[in-house]
N, CA, C and O atoms as a GROMACS GRO file, in nm:
protein
  504
    1MET      N    1   0.113  -0.142  -0.019
    1MET     CA    2  -0.009   0.040  -0.011
    1MET      C    3   0.095   0.108  -0.012
    1MET      O    4   0.203   0.081   0.041
    2THR      N    5   0.061   0.214  -0.087
    2THR     CA    6   0.161   0.342  -0.118
    2THR      C    7   0.075   0.464   0.013
    2THR      O    8  -0.027   0.462   0.082
    3THR      N    9   0.177   0.547  -0.006
    3THR     CA   10   0.142   0.653   0.145
    3THR      C   11   0.025   0.724   0.082
    3THR      O   12  -0.051   0.773   0.166
    4ASP      N   13  -0.007   0.739  -0.033
    4ASP     CA   14  -0.136   0.807  -0.091
    4ASP      C   15  -0.242   0.725  -0.038
    4ASP      O   16  -0.343   0.764   0.021
    5GLU      N   17  -0.210   0.608  -0.064
    5GLU     CA   18  -0.337   0.511  -0.030
    5GLU      C   19  -0.373   0.520   0.094
    5GLU      O   20  -0.491   0.535   0.127
    6ARG      N   21  -0.269   0.510   0.183
    6ARG     CA   22  -0.310   0.499   0.341
    6ARG      C   23  -0.346   0.594   0.394
    6ARG      O   24  -0.404   0.593   0.502
    7SER      N   25  -0.315   0.710   0.319
    7SER     CA   26  -0.373   0.876   0.367
    7SER      C   27  -0.507   0.863   0.294
    7SER      O   28  -0.608   0.854   0.363
    8SER      N   29  -0.514   0.862   0.204
    8SER     CA   30  -0.680   0.825   0.167
    8SER      C   31  -0.747   0.739   0.257
    8SER      O   32  -0.850   0.788   0.304
    9SER      N   33  -0.722   0.633   0.293
    9SER     CA   34  -0.775   0.517   0.396
    9SER      C   35  -0.818   0.621   0.529
    9SER      O   36  -0.932   0.664   0.550
   10PHE      N   37  -0.699   0.649   0.608
   10PHE     CA   38  -0.690   0.735   0.749
   10PHE      C   39  -0.796   0.843   0.730
   10PHE      O   40  -0.886   0.851   0.814
   11ARG      N   41  -0.793   0.929   0.624
   11ARG     CA   42  -0.919   1.032   0.622
   11ARG      C   43  -1.068   1.002   0.592
   11ARG      O   44  -1.168   1.071   0.614
   12ARG      N   45  -1.054   0.865   0.526
   12ARG     CA   46  -1.203   0.804   0.502
   12ARG      C   47  -1.272   0.765   0.626
   12ARG      O   48  -1.387   0.788   0.663
   13PHE      N   49  -1.124   0.666   0.710
   13PHE     CA   50  -1.127   0.642   0.855
   13PHE      C   51  -1.208   0.768   0.952
   13PHE      O   52  -1.304   0.750   1.027
   14LEU      N   53  -1.145   0.879   0.926
   14LEU     CA   54  -1.179   1.016   1.061
   14LEU      C   55  -1.298   1.075   0.985
   14LEU      O   56  -1.379   1.131   1.058
   15HIS      N   57  -1.320   1.074   0.877
   15HIS     CA   58  -1.435   1.114   0.801
   15HIS      C   59  -1.580   1.029   0.884
   15HIS      O   60  -1.673   1.085   0.941
   16ARG      N   61  -1.563   0.906   0.870
   16ARG     CA   62  -1.695   0.826   0.933
   16ARG      C   63  -1.680   0.828   1.088
   16ARG      O   64  -1.776   0.807   1.161
   17LEU      N   65  -1.549   0.854   1.136
   17LEU     CA   66  -1.569   0.890   1.294
   17LEU      C   67  -1.649   1.033   1.339
   17LEU      O   68  -1.736   1.042   1.426
   18THR      N   69  -1.598   1.128   1.264
   18THR     CA   70  -1.664   1.253   1.314
   18THR      C   71  -1.784   1.303   1.222
   18THR      O   72  -1.820   1.419   1.244
   19ALA      N   73  -1.854   1.231   1.120
   19ALA     CA   74  -1.992   1.252   1.042
   19ALA      C   75  -2.086   1.234   1.146
   19ALA      O   76  -2.069   1.185   1.258
   20SER      N   77  -2.196   1.283   1.088
   20SER     CA   78  -2.330   1.288   1.151
   20SER      C   79  -2.368   1.186   1.090
   20SER      O   80  -2.310   1.144   0.990
   21GLU      N   81  -2.508   1.109   1.158
   21GLU     CA   82  -2.564   1.011   1.108
   21GLU      C   83  -2.650   0.989   0.979
   21GLU      O   84  -2.686   0.889   0.917
   22GLU      N   85  -2.671   1.155   0.960
   22GLU     CA   86  -2.756   1.207   0.846
   22GLU      C   87  -2.669   1.189   0.733
   22GLU      O   88  -2.705   1.118   0.640
   23GLU      N   89  -2.526   1.262   0.733
   23GLU     CA   90  -2.431   1.257   0.653
   23GLU      C   91  -2.371   1.105   0.621
   23GLU      O   92  -2.339   1.089   0.504
   24LEU      N   93  -2.352   1.002   0.701
   24LEU     CA   94  -2.318   0.882   0.611
   24LEU      C   95  -2.443   0.797   0.558
   24LEU      O   96  -2.428   0.692   0.495
   25ASP      N   97  -2.580   0.861   0.593
   25ASP     CA   98  -2.716   0.797   0.556
   25ASP      C   99  -2.685   0.877   0.409
   25ASP      O  100  -2.648   0.804   0.317
   26ALA      N  101  -2.695   0.986   0.389
   26ALA     CA  102  -2.676   0.998   0.280
   26ALA      C  103  -2.598   0.975   0.194
   26ALA      O  104  -2.646   0.988   0.081
   27GLN      N  105  -2.438   0.929   0.197
   27GLN     CA  106  -2.387   0.870   0.119
   27GLN      C  107  -2.375   0.745   0.108
   27GLN      O  108  -2.306   0.688   0.024
   28ARG      N  109  -2.456   0.683   0.210
   28ARG     CA  110  -2.448   0.543   0.179
   28ARG      C  111  -2.583   0.565   0.033
   28ARG      O  112  -2.567   0.508  -0.075
   29LEU      N  113  -2.688   0.641   0.056
   29LEU     CA  114  -2.810   0.644  -0.020
   29LEU      C  115  -2.755   0.667  -0.186
   29LEU      O  116  -2.807   0.611  -0.283
   30GLN      N  117  -2.648   0.755  -0.193
   30GLN     CA  118  -2.586   0.803  -0.303
   30GLN      C  119  -2.458   0.737  -0.331
   30GLN      O  120  -2.379   0.798  -0.402
   31ARG      N  121  -2.424   0.615  -0.282
   31ARG     CA  122  -2.364   0.493  -0.318
   31ARG      C  123  -2.503   0.408  -0.420
   31ARG      O  124  -2.520   0.387  -0.540
   32GLY      N  125  -2.570   0.382  -0.313
   32GLY     CA  126  -2.713   0.317  -0.424
   32GLY      C  127  -2.763   0.377  -0.547
   32GLY      O  128  -2.816   0.312  -0.637
   33VAL      N  129  -2.748   0.476  -0.547
   33VAL     CA  130  -2.766   0.556  -0.663
   33VAL      C  131  -2.693   0.549  -0.792
   33VAL      O  132  -2.738   0.542  -0.906
   34THR      N  133  -2.586   0.551  -0.753
   34THR     CA  134  -2.441   0.512  -0.864
   34THR      C  135  -2.447   0.368  -0.900
   34THR      O  136  -2.431   0.336  -1.018
   35GLU      N  137  -2.476   0.250  -0.780
   35GLU     CA  138  -2.464   0.128  -0.804
   35GLU      C  139  -2.609   0.110  -0.933
   35GLU      O  140  -2.591   0.035  -1.029
   36CYS      N  141  -2.717   0.173  -0.921
   36CYS     CA  142  -2.815   0.120  -1.005
   36CYS      C  143  -2.813   0.191  -1.111
   36CYS      O  144  -2.885   0.151  -1.203
   37GLY      N  145  -2.749   0.290  -1.128
   37GLY     CA  146  -2.725   0.377  -1.263
   37GLY      C  147  -2.836   0.469  -1.293
   37GLY      O  148  -2.871   0.504  -1.406
   38ALA      N  149  -2.893   0.509  -1.173
   38ALA     CA  150  -2.991   0.629  -1.135
   38ALA      C  151  -2.898   0.717  -1.174
   38ALA      O  152  -2.780   0.689  -1.195
   39VAL      N  153  -2.977   0.890  -1.192
   39VAL     CA  154  -2.948   0.999  -1.204
   39VAL      C  155  -2.937   1.053  -1.077
   39VAL      O  156  -3.048   1.062  -1.024
   40PRO      N  157  -2.856   1.090  -1.015
   40PRO     CA  158  -2.869   1.173  -0.898
   40PRO      C  159  -2.955   1.282  -0.874
   40PRO      O  160  -2.945   1.376  -0.954
   41ALA      N  161  -3.054   1.294  -0.766
   41ALA     CA  162  -3.170   1.409  -0.773
   41ALA      C  163  -3.136   1.567  -0.787
   41ALA      O  164  -3.212   1.656  -0.826
   42GLN      N  165  -3.008   1.578  -0.747
   42GLN     CA  166  -2.964   1.691  -0.750
   42GLN      C  167  -2.930   1.766  -0.900
   42GLN      O  168  -2.928   1.884  -0.934
   43GLN      N  169  -2.908   1.653  -0.963
   43GLN     CA  170  -2.839   1.677  -1.152
   43GLN      C  171  -2.974   1.682  -1.230
   43GLN      O  172  -2.957   1.724  -1.344
   44CYS      N  173  -3.112   1.648  -1.200
   44CYS     CA  174  -3.200   1.618  -1.257
   44CYS      C  175  -3.235   1.771  -1.297
   44CYS      O  176  -3.209   1.862  -1.218
   45ARG      N  177  -3.306   1.798  -1.445
   45ARG     CA  178  -3.359   1.872  -1.476
   45ARG      C  179  -3.469   1.910  -1.521
   45ARG      O  180  -3.530   1.805  -1.536
   46ARG      N  181  -3.556   2.018  -1.563
   46ARG     CA  182  -3.658   2.011  -1.583
   46ARG      C  183  -3.696   1.961  -1.713
   46ARG      O  184  -3.625   2.015  -1.798
   47GLY      N  185  -3.785   1.875  -1.768
   47GLY     CA  186  -3.806   1.825  -1.924
   47GLY      C  187  -3.721   1.692  -1.938
   47GLY      O  188  -3.735   1.626  -2.042
   48GLN      N  189  -3.620   1.642  -1.825
   48GLN     CA  190  -3.562   1.514  -1.843
   48GLN      C  191  -3.631   1.400  -1.808
   48GLN      O  192  -3.716   1.386  -1.720
   49VAL      N  193  -3.576   1.301  -1.902
   49VAL     CA  194  -3.660   1.156  -1.897
   49VAL      C  195  -3.602   1.067  -1.788
   49VAL      O  196  -3.551   0.969  -1.841
   50VAL      N  197  -3.589   1.064  -1.638
   50VAL     CA  198  -3.477   1.017  -1.575
   50VAL      C  199  -3.538   0.900  -1.480
   50VAL      O  200  -3.658   0.890  -1.456
   51SER      N  201  -3.418   0.796  -1.421
   51SER     CA  202  -3.475   0.749  -1.339
   51SER      C  203  -3.388   0.791  -1.191
   51SER      O  204  -3.275   0.838  -1.204
   52VAL      N  205  -3.440   0.775  -1.068
   52VAL     CA  206  -3.403   0.780  -0.968
   52VAL      C  207  -3.438   0.700  -0.867
   52VAL      O  208  -3.548   0.646  -0.857
   53SER      N  209  -3.318   0.686  -0.764
   53SER     CA  210  -3.360   0.609  -0.699
   53SER      C  211  -3.314   0.668  -0.552
   53SER      O  212  -3.231   0.753  -0.522
   54GLY      N  213  -3.416   0.574  -0.459
   54GLY     CA  214  -3.340   0.668  -0.285
   54GLY      C  215  -3.478   0.581  -0.188
   54GLY      O  216  -3.536   0.474  -0.207
   55ARG      N  217  -3.486   0.671  -0.099
   55ARG     CA  218  -3.597   0.608   0.007
   55ARG      C  219  -3.685   0.757   0.040
   55ARG      O  220  -3.649   0.872   0.063
   56LEU      N  221  -3.803   0.696   0.030
   56LEU     CA  222  -3.911   0.747   0.075
   56LEU      C  223  -3.906   0.840   0.184
   56LEU      O  224  -3.896   0.795   0.298
   57ARG      N  225  -3.910   0.951   0.169
   57ARG     CA  226  -3.906   1.031   0.360
   57ARG      C  227  -4.052   0.981   0.406
   57ARG      O  228  -4.086   0.893   0.485
   58THR      N  229  -4.148   1.097   0.303
   58THR     CA  230  -4.282   1.130   0.368
   58THR      C  231  -4.378   1.036   0.231
   58THR      O  232  -4.330   1.003   0.123
   59VAL      N  233  -4.509   1.012   0.274
   59VAL     CA  234  -4.580   0.982   0.166
   59VAL      C  235  -4.739   1.005   0.255
   59VAL      O  236  -4.771   0.967   0.368
   60ALA      N  237  -4.827   1.091   0.137
   60ALA     CA  238  -4.929   1.157   0.177
   60ALA      C  239  -5.025   1.203   0.078
   60ALA      O  240  -5.009   1.262  -0.028
   61TYR      N  241  -5.156   1.152   0.153
   61TYR     CA  242  -5.272   1.170   0.038
   61TYR      C  243  -5.331   1.305   0.055
   61TYR      O  244  -5.359   1.364   0.160
   62THR      N  245  -5.344   1.342  -0.068
   62THR     CA  246  -5.389   1.506  -0.090
   62THR      C  247  -5.512   1.500  -0.106
   62THR      O  248  -5.523   1.535  -0.224
   63PRO      N  249  -5.652   1.473  -0.055
   63PRO     CA  250  -5.785   1.450  -0.093
   63PRO      C  251  -5.837   1.596  -0.183
   63PRO      O  252  -5.826   1.700  -0.118
   64ARG      N  253  -5.880   1.608  -0.292
   64ARG     CA  254  -5.955   1.726  -0.368
   64ARG      C  255  -6.028   1.712  -0.410
   64ARG      O  256  -6.042   1.594  -0.442
   65THR      N  257  -6.115   1.786  -0.442
   65THR     CA  258  -6.260   1.749  -0.524
   65THR      C  259  -6.237   1.704  -0.655
   65THR      O  260  -6.300   1.606  -0.696
   66ASN      N  261  -6.154   1.762  -0.728
   66ASN     CA  262  -6.176   1.670  -0.887
   66ASN      C  263  -6.058   1.585  -0.872
   66ASN      O  264  -6.063   1.507  -0.967
   67LEU      N  265  -5.987   1.568  -0.823
   67LEU     CA  266  -5.851   1.471  -0.834
   67LEU      C  267  -5.766   1.436  -0.737
   67LEU      O  268  -5.658   1.496  -0.732
   68PRO      N  269  -5.796   1.331  -0.637
   68PRO     CA  270  -5.708   1.321  -0.522
   68PRO      C  271  -5.562   1.272  -0.592
   68PRO      O  272  -5.535   1.232  -0.705
   69THR      N  273  -5.485   1.294  -0.476
   69THR     CA  274  -5.306   1.262  -0.491
   69THR      C  275  -5.260   1.198  -0.407
   69THR      O  276  -5.283   1.223  -0.288
   70LEU      N  277  -5.180   1.095  -0.449
   70LEU     CA  278  -5.071   1.067  -0.331
   70LEU      C  279  -4.941   1.080  -0.381
   70LEU      O  280  -4.894   1.032  -0.484
   71GLU      N  281  -4.859   1.191  -0.246
   71GLU     CA  282  -4.755   1.218  -0.289
   71GLU      C  283  -4.630   1.157  -0.211
   71GLU      O  284  -4.641   1.150  -0.089
   72ALA      N  285  -4.542   1.123  -0.257
   72ALA     CA  286  -4.461   1.108  -0.152
   72ALA      C  287  -4.272   1.131  -0.205
   72ALA      O  288  -4.216   1.083  -0.303
   73ASP      N  289  -4.227   1.202  -0.119
   73ASP     CA  290  -4.100   1.267  -0.104
   73ASP      C  291  -3.985   1.153  -0.084
   73ASP      O  292  -3.966   1.078   0.012
   74LEU      N  293  -3.904   1.169  -0.227
   74LEU     CA  294  -3.807   1.040  -0.267
   74LEU      C  295  -3.676   1.106  -0.222
   74LEU      O  296  -3.663   1.225  -0.251
   75TYR      N  297  -3.576   1.044  -0.156
   75TYR     CA  298  -3.453   1.137  -0.113
   75TYR      C  299  -3.341   1.042  -0.148
   75TYR      O  300  -3.339   0.927  -0.104
   76ASP      N  301  -3.258   1.086  -0.220
   76ASP     CA  302  -3.164   1.035  -0.272
   76ASP      C  303  -2.974   1.056  -0.219
   76ASP      O  304  -2.866   1.022  -0.270
   77GLY      N  305  -3.022   1.140  -0.072
   77GLY     CA  306  -2.880   1.166  -0.041
   77GLY      C  307  -2.801   1.284  -0.111
   77GLY      O  308  -2.689   1.319  -0.075
   78SER      N  309  -2.865   1.338  -0.206
   78SER     CA  310  -2.841   1.439  -0.284
   78SER      C  311  -2.954   1.564  -0.286
   78SER      O  312  -2.911   1.679  -0.289
   79ASP      N  313  -3.100   1.541  -0.284
   79ASP     CA  314  -3.236   1.614  -0.307
   79ASP      C  315  -3.309   1.538  -0.271
   79ASP      O  316  -3.295   1.426  -0.222
   80VAL      N  317  -3.427   1.624  -0.305
   80VAL     CA  318  -3.548   1.507  -0.289
   80VAL      C  319  -3.632   1.541  -0.399
   80VAL      O  320  -3.652   1.658  -0.435
   81VAL      N  321  -3.682   1.439  -0.454
   81VAL     CA  322  -3.770   1.438  -0.612
   81VAL      C  323  -3.919   1.405  -0.519
   81VAL      O  324  -3.918   1.335  -0.418
   82THR      N  325  -4.035   1.466  -0.572
   82THR     CA  326  -4.197   1.423  -0.559
   82THR      C  327  -4.208   1.351  -0.634
   82THR      O  328  -4.138   1.364  -0.734
   83LEU      N  329  -4.295   1.246  -0.625
   83LEU     CA  330  -4.370   1.171  -0.661
   83LEU      C  331  -4.467   1.222  -0.668
   83LEU      O  332  -4.477   1.291  -0.566
   84VAL      N  333  -4.589   1.238  -0.756
   84VAL     CA  334  -4.761   1.230  -0.770
   84VAL      C  335  -4.805   1.121  -0.831
   84VAL      O  336  -4.776   1.104  -0.950
   85TRP      N  337  -4.864   1.049  -0.779
   85TRP     CA  338  -4.990   0.976  -0.823
   85TRP      C  339  -5.106   1.014  -0.830
   85TRP      O  340  -5.165   0.996  -0.724
   86LEU      N  341  -5.180   1.067  -0.925
   86LEU     CA  342  -5.304   1.120  -0.993
   86LEU      C  343  -5.412   1.054  -0.957
   86LEU      O  344  -5.414   0.933  -0.982
   87GLY      N  345  -5.492   1.098  -0.909
   87GLY     CA  346  -5.618   0.968  -0.885
   87GLY      C  347  -5.609   0.864  -0.764
   87GLY      O  348  -5.691   0.780  -0.728
   88ARG      N  349  -5.504   0.891  -0.722
   88ARG     CA  350  -5.475   0.765  -0.619
   88ARG      C  351  -5.498   0.810  -0.479
   88ARG      O  352  -5.482   0.928  -0.448
   89ARG      N  353  -5.536   0.716  -0.390
   89ARG     CA  354  -5.555   0.710  -0.257
   89ARG      C  355  -5.446   0.653  -0.184
   89ARG      O  356  -5.378   0.714  -0.101
   90HIS      N  357  -5.429   0.514  -0.224
   90HIS     CA  358  -5.283   0.439  -0.159
   90HIS      C  359  -5.243   0.360  -0.256
   90HIS      O  360  -5.323   0.330  -0.344
   91ILE      N  361  -5.128   0.319  -0.258
   91ILE     CA  362  -5.051   0.218  -0.332
   91ILE      C  363  -4.972   0.134  -0.266
   91ILE      O  364  -4.866   0.179  -0.222
   92ALA      N  365  -5.012  -0.018  -0.243
   92ALA     CA  366  -4.955  -0.105  -0.161
   92ALA      C  367  -4.775  -0.069  -0.189
   92ALA      O  368  -4.714  -0.036  -0.291
   93GLY      N  369  -4.746  -0.084  -0.096
   93GLY     CA  370  -4.594  -0.109  -0.038
   93GLY      C  371  -4.524   0.065  -0.051
   93GLY      O  372  -4.405   0.077  -0.024
   94ILE      N  373  -4.578   0.150  -0.079
   94ILE     CA  374  -4.536   0.278  -0.116
   94ILE      C  375  -4.595   0.379   0.054
   94ILE      O  376  -4.701   0.434   0.084
   95GLU      N  377  -4.459   0.362   0.126
   95GLU     CA  378  -4.467   0.395   0.240
   95GLU      C  379  -4.350   0.440   0.287
   95GLU      O  380  -4.244   0.401   0.239
   96PRO      N  381  -4.361   0.558   0.421
   96PRO     CA  382  -4.202   0.640   0.461
   96PRO      C  383  -4.118   0.502   0.489
   96PRO      O  384  -4.159   0.401   0.546
   97GLY      N  385  -3.973   0.529   0.428
   97GLY     CA  386  -3.865   0.419   0.503
   97GLY      C  387  -3.842   0.330   0.360
   97GLY      O  388  -3.746   0.254   0.366
   98ARG      N  389  -3.925   0.329   0.217
   98ARG     CA  390  -3.908   0.213   0.181
   98ARG      C  391  -3.818   0.265   0.067
   98ARG      O  392  -3.814   0.384   0.038
   99GLN      N  393  -3.730   0.148  -0.011
   99GLN     CA  394  -3.648   0.228  -0.100
   99GLN      C  395  -3.728   0.151  -0.233
   99GLN      O  396  -3.779   0.041  -0.253
  100LEU      N  397  -3.716   0.226  -0.279
  100LEU     CA  398  -3.711   0.222  -0.485
  100LEU      C  399  -3.662   0.345  -0.578
  100LEU      O  400  -3.600   0.446  -0.545
  101THR      N  401  -3.704   0.309  -0.692
  101THR     CA  402  -3.648   0.317  -0.817
  101THR      C  403  -3.787   0.387  -0.901
  101THR      O  404  -3.890   0.327  -0.932
  102ALA      N  405  -3.758   0.523  -0.927
  102ALA     CA  406  -3.877   0.568  -1.026
  102ALA      C  407  -3.813   0.608  -1.130
  102ALA      O  408  -3.691   0.626  -1.132
  103LYS      N  409  -3.903   0.626  -1.240
  103LYS     CA  410  -3.906   0.656  -1.385
  103LYS      C  411  -3.976   0.722  -1.443
  103LYS      O  412  -4.088   0.681  -1.473
  104GLY      N  413  -3.920   0.884  -1.486
  104GLY     CA  414  -4.050   0.947  -1.563
  104GLY      C  415  -3.960   1.088  -1.615
  104GLY      O  416  -3.839   1.100  -1.629
  105ARG      N  417  -4.057   1.177  -1.635
  105ARG     CA  418  -4.019   1.335  -1.681
  105ARG      C  419  -4.021   1.396  -1.567
  105ARG      O  420  -4.114   1.392  -1.487
  106ILE      N  421  -3.906   1.464  -1.553
  106ILE     CA  422  -3.883   1.581  -1.412
  106ILE      C  423  -4.001   1.717  -1.468
  106ILE      O  424  -4.025   1.744  -1.585
  107ALA      N  425  -4.041   1.764  -1.381
  107ALA     CA  426  -4.141   1.828  -1.399
  107ALA      C  427  -4.112   1.968  -1.258
  107ALA      O  428  -4.086   1.914  -1.150
  108LEU      N  429  -4.114   2.103  -1.253
  108LEU     CA  430  -4.110   2.159  -1.141
  108LEU      C  431  -4.247   2.227  -1.124
  108LEU      O  432  -4.312   2.302  -1.197
  109ARG      N  433  -4.269   2.174  -1.000
  109ARG     CA  434  -4.416   2.223  -0.896
  109ARG      C  435  -4.342   2.344  -0.783
  109ARG      O  436  -4.256   2.300  -0.707
  110ASP      N  437  -4.372   2.476  -0.776
  110ASP     CA  438  -4.314   2.538  -0.673
  110ASP      C  439  -4.199   2.543  -0.638
  110ASP      O  440  -4.158   2.551  -0.522
  111ASP      N  441  -4.100   2.536  -0.796
  111ASP     CA  442  -3.967   2.510  -0.768
  111ASP      C  443  -3.897   2.380  -0.695
  111ASP      O  444  -3.788   2.367  -0.640
  112ARG      N  445  -3.998   2.298  -0.715
  112ARG     CA  446  -3.966   2.176  -0.616
  112ARG      C  447  -3.953   2.010  -0.750
  112ARG      O  448  -4.049   1.984  -0.823
  113LYS      N  449  -3.845   1.942  -0.753
  113LYS     CA  450  -3.874   1.866  -0.877
  113LYS      C  451  -3.996   1.737  -0.858
  113LYS      O  452  -3.981   1.647  -0.775
  114VAL      N  453  -4.097   1.746  -0.937
  114VAL     CA  454  -4.182   1.632  -0.930
  114VAL      C  455  -4.181   1.546  -1.041
  114VAL      O  456  -4.160   1.592  -1.154
  115ILE      N  457  -4.204   1.422  -1.022
  115ILE     CA  458  -4.225   1.335  -1.132
  115ILE      C  459  -4.397   1.320  -1.128
  115ILE      O  460  -4.453   1.290  -1.022
  116TYR      N  461  -4.469   1.343  -1.242
  116TYR     CA  462  -4.611   1.272  -1.209
  116TYR      C  463  -4.667   1.115  -1.271
  116TYR      O  464  -4.670   1.087  -1.391
  117ASN      N  465  -4.696   1.055  -1.197
  117ASN     CA  466  -4.735   0.897  -1.245
  117ASN      C  467  -4.622   0.852  -1.283
  117ASN      O  468  -4.607   0.798  -1.393
  118PRO      N  469  -4.526   0.869  -1.195
  118PRO     CA  470  -4.392   0.769  -1.238
  118PRO      C  471  -4.404   0.616  -1.246
  118PRO      O  472  -4.480   0.546  -1.178
  119PHE      N  473  -4.308   0.574  -1.350
  119PHE     CA  474  -4.312   0.394  -1.345
  119PHE      C  475  -4.209   0.371  -1.211
  119PHE      O  476  -4.123   0.452  -1.179
  120TYR      N  477  -4.231   0.269  -1.154
  120TYR     CA  478  -4.150   0.280  -1.031
  120TYR      C  479  -4.154   0.109  -1.001
  120TYR      O  480  -4.244   0.036  -1.042
  121GLU      N  481  -4.008   0.051  -0.903
  121GLU     CA  482  -3.995  -0.049  -0.876
  121GLU      C  483  -3.965  -0.025  -0.754
  121GLU      O  484  -3.886   0.062  -0.718
  122LEU      N  485  -4.052  -0.134  -0.651
  122LEU     CA  486  -3.992  -0.158  -0.510
  122LEU      C  487  -3.896  -0.223  -0.465
  122LEU      O  488  -3.895  -0.340  -0.504
  123GLU      N  489  -3.781  -0.184  -0.372
  123GLU     CA  490  -3.716  -0.319  -0.415
  123GLU      C  491  -3.697  -0.341  -0.260
  123GLU      O  492  -3.720  -0.252  -0.178
  124ALA      N  493  -3.651  -0.472  -0.229
  124ALA     CA  494  -3.673  -0.544  -0.116
  124ALA      C  495  -3.658  -0.509   0.019
  124ALA      O  496  -3.537  -0.504   0.038
  125PRO      N  497  -3.721  -0.481   0.126
  125PRO     CA  498  -3.729  -0.467   0.280
  125PRO      C  499  -3.581  -0.508   0.288
  125PRO      O  500  -3.524  -0.601   0.230
  126ARG      N  501  -3.529  -0.409   0.378
  126ARG     CA  502  -3.354  -0.480   0.419
  126ARG      C  503  -3.351  -0.513   0.564
  126ARG      O  504  -3.249  -0.560   0.615
   0.00000   0.00000   0.00000
């Protein structure tokens, strides 16, 4: 092992000791994004068709008179993308803490990234 490799390894070790649990979780999520070939949410731009992967932070049913919606915030360690299913009250498996990969076109709503009616794949619970 070279001196540079030892130095780099030592820096990573020190970072793991001093980083907060949130920072370490974000890094784990970002590694998962890279491994599955998804686009980091931070890099997604309006109009792009993307695949995003991460963990659902919140899931909320929004009753509206004309069109109910189910909304879920997907966090991948870099940013949040809100997944919106129009006309749905509940979807089995869509719950906070669940890992999934979603595909669709990025839109902006109130300066937040949104994918309407995404295609999604649930990951096995860990």
